[in-house]
C-alpha positions as CSV (number, residue, x, y, z in Angstrom):
1,M,-81.3,-72.4,-25.7
2,H,-78.2,-70.4,-24.9
3,K,-74.8,-70.5,-26.7
4,F,-71.5,-71.0,-25.1
5,T,-68.4,-69.3,-26.2
6,N,-65.3,-71.6,-26.7
7,Y,-61.7,-70.5,-27.1
8,V,-62.0,-70.6,-31.1
9,G,-64.4,-67.5,-30.7
10,I,-67.9,-69.0,-31.3
11,E,-70.8,-66.5,-30.8
12,N,-71.8,-66.3,-27.1
13,N,-75.1,-65.0,-26.0
14,F,-74.3,-64.5,-22.5
15,S,-71.5,-62.1,-23.0
16,K,-73.0,-59.9,-25.3
17,S,-73.0,-56.8,-23.3
18,R,-75.3,-53.6,-24.4
19,V,-73.6,-50.4,-25.2
20,V,-74.5,-47.7,-22.7
21,A,-74.9,-44.0,-23.2
22,R,-74.7,-41.4,-20.1
23,C,-76.6,-38.5,-21.3
24,D,-77.5,-35.1,-19.9
25,K,-81.0,-33.9,-19.3
26,N,-81.6,-32.9,-22.8
27,G,-80.6,-36.1,-23.8
28,N,-77.2,-35.2,-25.7
29,I,-75.0,-38.1,-25.3
30,L,-71.9,-37.1,-23.1
31,E,-70.1,-40.5,-23.0
32,T,-70.5,-43.8,-24.1
33,Y,-69.7,-47.1,-22.0
34,M,-69.4,-50.6,-23.5
35,S,-71.5,-52.2,-20.2
36,V,-73.4,-51.4,-17.3
37,N,-70.6,-52.6,-15.3
38,Q,-68.1,-50.1,-17.0
39,A,-70.2,-47.2,-15.9
40,R,-70.6,-48.6,-12.3
41,K,-66.9,-48.6,-12.4
42,Q,-66.6,-45.0,-13.3
43,G,-68.7,-44.5,-10.0
44,Y,-72.5,-44.4,-11.7
45,W,-73.6,-46.9,-9.2
46,N,-77.2,-46.6,-10.1
47,A,-76.8,-46.5,-13.8
48,L,-78.9,-49.8,-13.9
49,N,-81.7,-48.5,-12.0
50,V,-82.0,-45.7,-14.5
51,L,-81.8,-48.2,-17.4
52,T,-84.6,-50.6,-15.8
53,G,-86.6,-47.4,-15.0
54,K,-86.4,-47.6,-11.3
55,R,-84.8,-44.4,-11.0
56,K,-85.1,-41.2,-13.3
57,M,-81.3,-40.1,-13.0
58,C,-77.9,-41.0,-11.4
59,K,-75.7,-38.0,-10.4
60,G,-77.7,-35.7,-12.7
61,F,-77.4,-37.6,-15.8
62,I,-79.9,-40.1,-17.8
63,F,-78.6,-43.3,-18.9
64,K,-80.0,-45.3,-22.2
65,Y,-78.9,-48.2,-24.2
66,L,-77.7,-47.5,-27.8
67,D,-79.0,-50.6,-29.5
């Protein structure tokens, strides 16, 4: 069962986003994003495909979750 958020700030399982890191080819973290959507807004449209294993890289970078 999923929890819903109300105006008093009860925990919400739907809105928990995972922190995403943009890394170089050697795995060094270059930048972090609070969600995949934030990375997409910065122009990394295929970041989700890298995270799910459908692609190896997006614009020459590797993306991974930091949790």
